[in-house]
N, C-alpha and C positions, 0 to 999 in steps of 0.2 A: 592413324593411332596418336600422332603427336597432337593433331587438333582436338582429339576426344580428350587426352589428357588436359589440354589448356582450357578447353570448356568446363571439365570437371572441377579443376582448381579454381577457375572464376567463379563458378557456382557456389563453392564451399566459402569463397572469401566474402561474396555477397551474404551468404546466409550468416556468417559470423559477424559481419558488420551489423545486420539487421537485428540479430540477437543482443548485440552490445549497445545498439543505438539508444535504449530506454535508459535514462537516469533521472531519477525522481528527486534526487538531493535538492532541498530547498524548503522555503516556507510555503504552506497550503491554507486553505480555508476550508474546512470539513463541516458539511452539514448531514446530520443523521435525521431521518424521518421516523418520529415515535408515536405512539398513540396519544401522547400529549402535545404533539406539534412540532415542528422542526426546530432543531438546535444546532447551532453553530458555533464552532470553536476553531482556535488555531492549532494547526498541526505542522510538525517538522520531520522530514525524512532525512536521512543520512544514507547514502547508498553506496556500498564499496564491492563492485561485482554484484554478484547474487545476494550478498549480506544486507539486511535492512536493518536499520535503528530509526525506532520513532519515538518521538517526544511529543506530549500533549498536556493539558490540565484538566483536571476533573473538576465536578461541579463545584467542590469546596476550595478549589485553587491548588489543590496538591499536584505536583508534577508526577506525570506518569510515563514511564519509558518501556518500551516492549522492543522485541526482536522479531524479524521475519525474513522474508525472502522476496527477491523480484526475479522471475524467470520469464524471458521474452518480456511480453505486456502483461503478465499475471503478477499481481501483488499479493501477499499475504503475510499477515502477523496476528499474535496473540497477546492480549492485555490480560494481567492477572492483577486484580484488585482485592484488598482485604475488606470486608464489610464490618460495620459495627460490632456485629456478633462474633467476629473473628473468623468466619467462614470465607473462602476464597471464592471470587466470581470470575470466571473466565469468559473473555469476549473475542471471538475469532473474526478477525475481518479478512474478505477477499475482495479483489477488484481487477478490473482490468484498465489499464493506462491508454488513454486516447487523446494524445498530445499533451496540452496542460490540464487535462481534467482525468480524474479517475472515477469510475462509477462501479459500485459493488454492492454486497449485502454483508452482514454480519450476524452472528448467531451469539444469542445471550439467554442464558435461562430457559432454554427451548423455544424462543421466539426468533424468527429471522426479520430483519429490518433492512430497508435500504440506505445506502449512503453516497455521497459525492464529495470529491474533494476539487478544488480549482487552485492552481497554482498563483501565488502571488506575484505581482509585477515588481521588478527590482527596483 
């Protein structure tokens, strides 16, 4: 019985370590595949547990900040921008962390497109 308890405790500790092991805080280079071609821009992540803050710049140089989550290797955030006509445009990004790379898709105005991000060297 004592061995079973020790084994169970060890497995729980390993599972907790693996779940907490991903931390994407830092500066990244994000490439989005669009019908008009690939677009690359800098993006930064600040992770606090499962809470994620994302900062990047838009096409016109405006700073965009978004909130999201990191759960295990899964990353998700939603960016909300106001268009020139005053309407809001939401973009939902979802991805999977693979070491110093994140691969995912995003949904915008009924379209789904692919994106990747690569962590910048310090």
